C-alpha positions in Angstrom: -20.1 14.4 9.3 -22.6 12.3 10.9 -24.5 14.5 13.0 -26.1 18.1 12.3 -24.2 21.2 13.9 -27.5 23.3 14.1 -31.1 22.5 15.1 -33.9 22.9 12.4 -35.1 26.1 14.2 -31.7 27.4 14.0 -31.5 26.8 10.3 -34.7 28.1 9.6 -33.8 31.1 11.5 -30.8 31.8 9.4 -33.2 31.5 6.2 -34.9 34.8 7.2 -31.6 36.7 6.5 -29.9 37.7 3.2 -26.3 36.6 2.7 -24.7 40.1 3.2 -26.4 40.2 6.8 -25.0 36.7 7.3 -21.5 37.9 6.4 -21.7 41.0 8.6 -23.0 38.8 11.5 -20.0 36.6 11.1 -17.4 39.3 11.2 -18.8 40.5 14.6 -17.2 37.3 16.0 -13.8 38.1 14.6 -13.0 34.3 13.9 -11.7 34.5 10.4 -10.4 37.3 7.8 -13.2 39.3 6.1 -12.0 38.3 2.5 -12.5 34.7 3.2 -15.3 32.4 3.6 -17.4 33.1 0.5 -17.4 32.3 -3.1 -16.4 34.9 -5.6 -18.8 36.7 -8.0 -18.1 34.2 -10.8 -20.3 31.5 -9.0 -23.9 33.3 -9.1 -27.3 32.4 -8.4 -28.9 31.2 -11.5 -32.3 31.1 -10.0 -32.3 34.2 -7.5 -36.0 34.3 -7.1 -35.7 31.0 -5.0 -34.7 33.1 -2.0 -32.0 32.0 0.7 -30.9 28.3 1.2 -29.3 26.8 4.2 -27.8 23.4 4.1 -24.9 21.1 4.6 -22.6 20.3 1.6 -22.8 16.9 0.0 -19.8 17.0 -2.4 -18.9 15.4 -5.9 -16.4 16.0 -8.9 -17.3 15.6 -12.4 -16.1 15.8 -15.8 -18.0 16.4 -19.2 -15.0 16.0 -21.8 -14.9 12.6 -23.8 -13.5 10.0 -21.8 -9.5 9.6 -22.5 -8.2 6.3 -23.8 -7.8 4.0 -21.1 -9.8 6.0 -18.5 -11.5 3.3 -16.0 -15.1 2.7 -16.9 -16.7 3.4 -13.4 -20.3 4.1 -12.7 -20.2 6.0 -9.2 -23.9 7.0 -9.4 -25.4 4.5 -7.1 -22.8 4.9 -4.5 -23.0 8.6 -4.7 -26.8 8.6 -4.4 -26.5 6.4 -1.4 -23.9 8.8 0.3 -26.0 11.9 -0.3 -29.2 10.0 1.1 -27.1 8.8 4.2 -26.0 12.4 5.2 -28.1 14.7 7.6 -30.1 17.5 5.9 -30.9 19.7 4.8 -28.2 19.3 2.2 -26.8 21.4 -0.7 -25.1 19.3 -3.4 -21.6 20.9 -4.0 -20.1 19.9 -7.6 -16.3 20.6 -8.8 -16.2 20.7 -12.6 -12.8 19.3 -13.4 -12.8 20.2 -17.0 -10.8 23.2 -18.1 -12.4 25.6 -19.1 -15.3 24.2 -17.0 -18.9 24.1 -18.1 -18.7 22.1 -21.3 -21.6 19.8 -19.9 -24.1 20.0 -17.1 -24.4 17.5 -14.2 -27.6 19.2 -12.9 -30.7 19.4 -14.9 -34.5 18.6 -14.2 -33.8 15.0 -13.4 -30.7 15.4 -11.3 -32.4 18.1 -9.4 -35.4 16.3 -8.7 -33.6 13.1 -7.7 -31.4 15.3 -5.2 -34.5 17.2 -3.8 -36.1 13.7 -3.1 -32.8 12.9 -1.3 -33.2 16.2 0.8 -31.2 18.5 -1.0 -32.4 22.2 -1.3 -30.0 23.5 -3.9 -27.0 22.9 -6.1 -23.7 25.0 -6.2 -21.1 24.1 -8.9 -18.0 25.4 -10.6 -19.5 24.6 -13.7 -22.8 25.1 -15.5 -26.2 23.4 -14.7 -29.2 23.6 -17.3 -33.0 23.2 -17.5 -33.5 26.4 -15.4 -37.3 26.7 -16.0 -37.9 23.1 -14.9 -35.7 23.3 -11.9 -37.3 26.6 -11.0 -40.7 25.0 -10.8 -39.2 22.5 -8.3 -38.1 25.3 -6.0 -34.7 24.1 -6.1 -31.7 26.6 -6.2 -28.9 26.7 -8.7 -25.6 28.3 -8.5 -22.8 28.4 -11.1 -20.9 30.1 -13.9 -23.7 30.3 -16.3 -26.6 28.0 -17.8 -25.7 25.2 -20.1 -27.2 23.5 -23.0 -25.8 19.9 -23.1 -24.8 17.1 -20.5 -22.1 16.3 -22.9 -20.0 13.2 -21.5 -20.7 14.2 -17.6 -19.8 11.7 -15.3 -18.9 11.4 -11.6 -15.1 11.0 -10.9 -15.2 11.1 -7.1 -17.5 12.1 -4.2 -17.5 12.9 -0.4 -14.3 14.6 -0.2 -13.1 18.3 -0.1 -13.9 20.2 -3.5 -12.3 23.4 -4.7 -15.0 25.7 -6.1 -13.8 28.9 -7.7 -10.5 28.7 -5.4 -12.4 28.0 -2.2 -12.2 24.6 -0.5 -15.7 23.4 0.7 -15.6 20.3 2.9 -18.6 17.8 3.2 -20.8 18.7 6.0 -19.7 22.5 5.8 -22.8 24.5 6.4 -23.6 26.9 3.6 -26.0 30.0 3.4 -26.6 31.1 -0.3 -29.0 33.7 -2.0 -29.3 35.9 -4.8 -25.9 37.8 -3.6 -23.9 34.4 -3.5 -22.6 31.7 -1.4 -21.5 32.1 2.3 -19.8 29.4 4.5 -20.9 29.4 8.2 -18.2 28.4 10.7 -19.3 25.9 12.8 -18.5 27.2 16.1 -20.8 30.5 15.7 -24.0 28.5 14.2 -26.0 28.7 17.3 -25.3 32.5 17.9 -25.6 33.6 14.3 -29.2 34.4 14.1 -28.9 36.7 17.3 -25.9 38.3 15.6 -27.8 38.9 12.6 -30.5 40.4 14.6 -28.0 42.7 16.1 -26.5 43.8 12.9 -29.9 44.9 11.9 -30.5 46.5 15.4 -27.3 48.6 14.9 -27.9 49.4 11.1 -31.6 50.8 11.9 -30.9 53.9 13.6 -28.2 54.8 10.9 -30.7 54.2 8.2 -33.2 56.3 10.1 -30.9 59.3 10.1 -30.0 59.2 6.5 -33.7 59.0 5.8 -34.7 62.1 7.9 -35.2 65.6 5.9 -33.0 67.1 8.5 -30.1 64.8 8.1 -27.0 65.7 10.1 -23.5 64.3 8.9 -21.8 64.8 12.6 -24.8 63.0 14.3 -24.5 60.2 11.7 -20.8 59.8 12.2 -21.1 59.8 16.0 -23.7 57.0 15.9 -21.8 55.0 13.3 -18.9 55.0 15.7 -20.9 53.6 18.3 -22.5 50.9 16.2 -19.1 49.6 14.8 -18.1 48.2 18.2 -17.6 44.3 17.9 -19.7 41.8 19.8 -17.3 39.5 21.6 -18.0 35.8 22.4 
């Protein structure tokens, strides 16, 4: 991807909403099954206090196990950083840990997060385990993964700039991602320009339902009648 798919204002608008609202709003367009388009709970926010982030995926694959005999000695770091720098921002670094099991060593810690932030990244999502949580928190840089990790072990880049598999979900370079303390959601390109308005509509329809539930004179049948009306889908 060489050009952004959303304006800066549209991206900022999406950061105002939590990922469950983003997910509910995407459902209104009926463009993908409801059980797809997000990462499972195994990939969790390690710094949930950072708040929502939105950005385009820049991808890489890493290993942290000791190099195997005969494994080519390639340092892809410089080419990878140039790739990240060349992509439109904001960006989210998405890393596939190829080790089995994953999490032996961290690709991202304080130094790597700082460099990526300078290159326009707002966070990192991995199928492995990052480290240096306190230092990365101080940067305001978001981390998502299985768990924190102690060592970088023999971590090395194996590939970059290609589709990666994160907890069973394929993420392509340039995919637009929204992530927060609830998890990671992929935003379909075709709804980006309409999604903030759809989020506002989700909240508009939920508000009277919540108001009924909070009333001292709550009536179930009144709630059910209103809920039926609120469940109508928005059509494109």
